[in-house]
C-alpha positions in Angstrom: 87.4 118.7 126.5 88.8 114.8 127.4 87.3 113.9 123.8 88.9 116.7 122.3 92.5 115.9 123.9 92.8 112.8 123.5 91.9 113.3 119.4 94.8 115.8 119.4 97.1 113.8 121.0 96.0 110.6 118.3 97.1 113.0 115.6 100.0 113.9 117.0 101.1 110.4 117.3 100.6 109.8 113.9 102.1 112.7 112.8 105.1 111.4 115.0 104.9 107.9 113.8 105.3 109.0 109.9 108.4 111.3 111.0 110.1 108.4 112.5 109.4 106.3 109.7 110.6 109.1 107.5 113.8 109.7 109.7 114.7 105.6 109.8 114.6 105.4 106.5 116.5 108.4 105.1 119.2 106.6 107.5 119.2 103.5 105.9 118.8 105.2 102.2 121.9 107.2 103.3 124.4 104.4 103.8 126.5 103.2 100.9 124.8 99.4 100.4 121.6 101.5 99.4 123.9 103.3 96.6 124.1 101.2 93.3 127.4 102.3 92.8 128.4 101.5 96.5 128.8 105.4 97.0 126.5 107.1 99.7 124.0 109.7 98.4 123.8 113.1 99.5 121.8 112.9 102.9 119.2 115.5 101.6 118.6 113.1 99.0 118.3 110.2 100.6 115.9 111.9 103.0 113.9 113.2 100.1 113.6 109.7 98.7 112.7 108.1 102.1 109.7 111.4 102.5 108.5 110.4 98.6 108.3 106.6 99.3 106.4 106.8 102.8 104.4 109.4 101.4 103.6 107.7 98.4 104.5 110.6 96.2 106.9 109.4 93.8 108.2 112.5 93.1 112.3 111.8 93.1 115.6 114.0 92.6 117.6 110.7 91.8 116.6 108.0 89.5 115.0 104.7 91.0 116.2 102.4 88.6 120.0 103.1 88.7 120.6 105.1 91.8 119.6 102.5 94.2 120.9 98.8 95.1 118.7 95.8 95.5 119.1 96.8 99.2 117.9 100.4 99.0 114.7 99.4 96.9 114.3 96.9 99.0 113.9 99.8 101.8 112.2 101.9 99.4 109.5 99.0 98.5 109.1 98.8 102.8 108.6 102.6 102.9 106.1 102.6 100.1 103.9 99.9 102.2 104.4 101.5 105.0 103.0 104.6 103.9 100.6 103.5 101.9 98.6 101.2 104.2 99.4 103.4 107.4 102.2 103.4 109.4 99.6 102.7 112.6 97.7 100.1 110.6 101.2 98.1 109.9 102.0 98.5 113.4 98.8 97.3 114.4 99.3 94.6 111.8 102.6 93.1 113.4 100.7 93.6 116.8 98.3 91.2 115.6 100.4 88.8 114.2 102.3 88.6 117.3 98.9 88.0 119.2 99.4 90.9 121.3 96.2 93.0 122.2 95.9 95.6 121.1 94.2 98.5 123.7 91.8 101.4 123.7 94.2 103.6 122.7 95.9 101.7 119.7 92.1 101.3 118.5 91.7 104.7 118.9 95.2 105.6 116.7 93.4 103.2 113.8 90.4 104.7 114.4 91.9 108.3 113.4 94.4 107.1 111.1 91.5 106.0 108.4 89.2 108.8 109.7 87.1 106.3 110.9 83.9 107.1 113.4 83.8 104.3 115.2 86.1 101.8 117.3 83.6 98.6 116.6 85.3 96.1 114.6 88.6 97.7 114.7 90.9 94.4 114.9 89.0 93.0 112.4 88.9 96.2 110.1 92.8 96.2 110.0 92.9 91.8 109.4 90.6 93.3 106.5 92.8 95.6 105.0 95.7 93.9 105.2 94.9 90.8 103.7 92.9 92.1 100.7 95.9 94.5 100.0 98.1 91.8 100.1 95.5 89.6 97.8 95.5 92.9 95.4 99.0 93.2 94.8 100.1 89.5 94.4 97.7 89.4 91.3 98.8 92.6 90.3 102.4 91.2 90.6 101.5 87.7 88.7 99.5 90.2 86.0 102.9 92.1 85.2 105.2 89.0 85.4 103.6 87.8 81.9 105.1 90.8 80.4 108.2 91.8 82.8 109.8 88.2 83.2 110.2 87.8 79.4 111.8 91.6 79.1 114.1 91.0 82.3 114.4 87.5 83.3 114.0 86.2 86.8 115.0 90.1 87.4 111.3 90.6 86.2 109.5 89.0 89.1 111.7 92.4 91.9 110.4 94.3 89.1 106.6 92.9 89.0 106.5 92.7 92.9 107.6 96.6 93.1 105.7 98.1 90.5 102.2 96.2 91.7 103.0 97.5 95.6 104.0 100.9 94.4 100.6 101.1 92.0 98.3 99.8 94.4 99.5 102.2 97.3 99.4 105.0 94.7 103.5 105.7 95.0 104.2 106.0 91.2 108.0 105.0 91.9 108.9 101.9 89.4 112.1 100.2 89.1 111.7 99.8 85.3 113.0 103.0 83.3 113.8 106.2 84.0 111.0 107.4 82.1 108.2 106.0 84.2 106.3 103.5 81.7 106.6 105.3 78.6 108.1 102.4 76.9 104.9 100.3 77.6 102.6 102.8 76.7 100.7 100.5 74.2 101.2 97.5 76.4 97.8 96.9 76.8 98.5 94.2 80.3 100.7 96.5 81.7 98.6 99.7 81.1 95.3 97.7 82.4 97.0 96.1 85.5 98.3 99.4 86.6 95.1 101.2 86.4 93.4 98.6 88.1 95.6 98.4 90.9 95.5 102.2 91.3 92.1 102.3 91.3 91.3 99.7 93.8 94.0 101.2 96.1 92.7 104.8 95.7 88.9 104.1 96.0 89.2 103.5 99.7 88.8 100.3 101.8 85.7 101.0 103.2 84.5 100.7 98.9 86.4 97.4 98.7 84.7 95.5 101.4 81.1 96.8 100.5 81.7 95.7 96.8 83.4 92.4 98.3 80.1 91.7 100.2 78.1 92.2 96.9 80.4 90.3 94.8 79.7 87.2 97.1 76.2 87.8 97.2 73.9 86.2 94.6 71.5 88.5 95.2 72.5 91.4 92.8 69.6 93.8 94.4 72.2 94.3 97.5 73.8 97.4 95.2 70.8 99.3 96.4 72.4 98.4 100.1 75.7 100.2 99.6 76.3 102.5 102.0 75.8 106.3 101.0 79.7 106.8 101.7 80.5 103.7 99.0 77.8 105.2 96.4 79.1 108.9 96.8 83.2 107.7 95.7 81.7 105.0 92.8 79.7 108.0 91.4 82.4 110.6 91.8 85.2 108.7 91.2 83.4 106.9 87.5 82.7 110.8 86.4 86.4 112.1 87.2 87.8 109.3 85.0 85.6 109.2 82.4 85.4 112.9 82.1 89.4 113.8 82.6 89.9 110.6 80.1 87.5 112.8 77.3 89.4 116.0 78.1 92.9 114.4 77.5 91.4 113.1 74.5 89.9 116.3 73.4 93.0 118.4 74.1 96.0 116.2 73.1 94.7 114.2 70.3 96.6 116.3 67.5 99.1 117.1 69.9 102.1 116.0 67.9 104.3 115.3 71.2 101.7 113.3 72.9 99.1 111.9 71.3 98.8 112.6 67.6 100.8 109.6 65.8 98.7 107.2 67.5 95.4 105.2 66.5 91.8 106.4 68.2 92.2 103.0 70.4 95.8 103.8 71.3 94.5 107.6 72.2 91.9 106.6 74.1 94.0 104.2 76.2 96.5 106.5 76.6 94.1 109.6 77.6 92.5 107.2 80.2 95.5 106.1 82.0 96.2 109.4 82.1 93.0 110.6 83.9 93.6 107.6 86.3 97.1 107.9 86.7 96.5 112.3 87.9 93.9 110.1 91.2 97.5 110.2 93.3 99.2 107.7 91.4 102.1 109.7 89.6 103.1 106.6 86.9 103.4 107.8 83.4 102.9 107.0 79.8 102.9 110.6 78.7 105.7 112.8 79.1 104.4 115.6 81.4 106.2 118.2 80.1 104.5 117.7 76.2 101.1 118.2 77.8 99.1 121.2 76.5 98.7 123.7 79.0 94.7 122.9 79.0 95.6 119.2 79.7 97.8 120.0 82.5 95.2 122.5 84.1 93.1 119.6 84.2 95.7 117.1 85.7 95.7 119.9 87.9 92.7 119.6 89.4 92.5 115.8 89.4 95.6 115.6 90.8 93.9 118.5 93.9 91.1 115.9 94.2 92.7 113.2 94.7 91.6 109.2 95.6 89.2 108.7 97.9 89.2 108.3 101.8 90.4 105.1 104.1 92.2 104.5 100.4 95.9 105.0 99.7 96.2 107.6 96.9 95.9 111.0 98.7 94.0 114.9 97.4 91.4 116.5 99.0 89.3 113.1 98.4 86.7 112.6 96.6 83.7 112.6 99.2 85.1 116.3 100.5 84.5 117.3 96.9 80.9 115.6 96.7 80.0 117.7 99.7 81.6 120.8 98.9 79.6 120.4 95.3 76.1 119.4 96.7 76.1 122.0 100.3 76.8 124.7 97.3 73.9 123.3 95.5 71.5 123.1 97.9 72.2 126.6 99.2 71.8 127.7 96.0 68.1 125.9 95.6 67.8 127.8 99.1 67.5 124.3 100.9 67.3 124.0 104.3 69.2 120.6 104.6 72.2 119.2 102.7 70.3 115.3 101.1 71.7 113.0 98.9 70.6 109.9 97.9 67.5 110.1 100.6 70.3 110.8 103.1 70.8 114.0 104.7 75.0 115.2 105.2 75.3 116.2 108.7 76.9 120.2 109.6 79.8 118.6 110.8 81.0 116.5 107.7 80.7 119.9 105.8 82.2 121.7 108.3 85.2 118.8 107.9 85.2 119.1 103.8 85.8 122.5 104.1 88.7 122.3 106.5 90.5 119.9 104.1 89.9 121.9 100.9 91.3 125.2 102.7 94.0 123.7 104.3 95.2 121.8 101.2 95.2 125.2 99.3 97.1 126.9 101.3 99.9 124.3 101.5 99.3 124.7 97.5 100.1 128.0 97.6 102.5 128.7 100.2 104.7 126.2 98.6 103.9 127.5 95.3 105.1 131.1 96.5 108.1 129.2 98.1 109.3 127.9 95.1 108.5 130.9 92.5 110.7 132.9 95.5 113.6 130.6 95.9 113.5 129.0 92.1 111.9 130.9 89.6 110.6 129.3 86.6 107.8 128.3 84.6 104.6 129.3 86.8 102.7 126.4 85.4 105.9 124.2 86.2 106.0 125.2 90.0 102.2 125.2 90.4 102.1 121.3 88.9 105.0 120.3 91.2 103.8 121.6 94.2 99.8 120.2 93.9 101.5 116.9 93.1 103.5 116.9 96.2 100.8 118.4 98.4 98.2 115.4 96.7 101.0 113.4 96.8 100.7 112.2 93.5 104.0 112.3 92.1 103.9 113.5 88.3 106.1 116.2 87.3 106.5 118.7 84.7 110.7 117.1 84.7 111.1 120.0 87.8 111.8 117.4 90.6 115.6 116.9 89.0 116.6 120.5 88.8 115.7 121.6 92.5 118.1 123.1 94.8 118.6 122.4 98.3 116.1 125.2 99.6 113.9 123.5 96.6 114.0 119.9 98.0 113.8 120.9 101.4 109.9 123.0 100.1 108.8 120.0 98.2 109.8 117.6 101.2 107.8 119.6 103.7 105.3 119.6 101.3 104.8 115.9 100.9 104.6 115.5 104.5 102.5 117.8 105.4 100.2 116.3 102.2 100.6 112.8 103.6 99.6 113.4 107.3 96.3 114.9 105.7 95.1 118.4 106.0 91.6 117.4 108.3 94.9 116.0 110.7 96.8 119.2 110.4 93.4 121.1 111.1 93.0 119.1 114.5 96.6 119.0 115.2 97.4 122.7 115.4 93.9 124.0 116.6 92.6 123.7 120.2 88.8 124.7 120.5 88.8 126.4 123.0 85.4 127.8 123.2 84.1 124.5 124.3 84.9 125.0 127.7 82.5 127.8 127.8 78.8 127.3 128.4 78.0 130.7 127.3 78.3 131.2 123.8 78.9 134.9 121.9 76.0 136.6 120.3 75.5 136.0 116.4 75.4 139.1 114.3 74.9 139.0 110.7 77.5 139.4 108.1 77.3 139.9 104.0 78.8 137.5 102.1 78.7 137.6 98.1 
């Protein structure tokens, strides 16, 4: 019982830490110095922006490029970095920088924030996470500078840094233009750099560390020594990226509002970018409201799945999807165990995958119902918005800007719930009192299906 209480306490601390960062960010963004015109923005919009930044979502009620001053943009960038790496991780990094010792409770918090199953090597793990993140973000910024400095002059340096951090953290917020990256839809450097940053941030740090070990090794046979987690993430990610790109290409190639006027190579790049960005990144090179209904539906599915565990992306995660699918296949084939890559998936992992899926679906359905009741509008646009908010994606079919006071409050709450994690909510708001009892209830068969 003690372990359960500690775990719940850790989850509550993580949720409270995110809430506190959002609150502080909203206060800073509500100051007149945060606004480009020197006039304070309405507090609800400041709160919305702080939430979407900390939750690395990307939905905005006010254009980032024209609304916020350099100070305001800096606040947003800091919130994105904290939200992407995690409040607990950034806090631990500051303690390490100040040579402060991280106690057992702190290590437990870090473990919970990354959903790790061990406390061993936590401090080293945090150091590697922060170091690798800064290296990748710096590399991305340097690549962007080759495009943005010629276009914007010295300001291009700031734009490059902001965009790189936003892309790696899968935030999807930019200070380039009000139409996201549509002006650079055919620029290969911007497209490739953005997609690489999104993918690297989305596959998770455990996979990045595994790949780093393989790259340093001269023996390429070490590929077979990838952890089961990394094998699942890489396989599912590749399948989703390429299948998504293929579907977008097929559904949009003759759409006059999206891909019709482009060459095949250009269509391929645009379709692949759409597949990548729906993995909770939020950048757009195609106006989302111009997508066909088939493409919008595929986008909703990809957004709901999201990225991978221990990364900067949201969604139910690739591993949860894989576990659910492989478990269903095992049941259909009447197998007693769930096996993959010569390893067995535990029942505990399956329970967590089910909890993540059900909780995320509940958030989406509840938010959709509330927006339909209070906002009205096209059902597909609203569902697109709620899935985007829950999975912390940031793509919208031009719906966010029309939200009323109540609508903004609903999306704020949805983004927060989506970022702190469905599995965190499942643990935080449920106490297994049955664990106190030695005697369990009798089993009775029921009919399913």
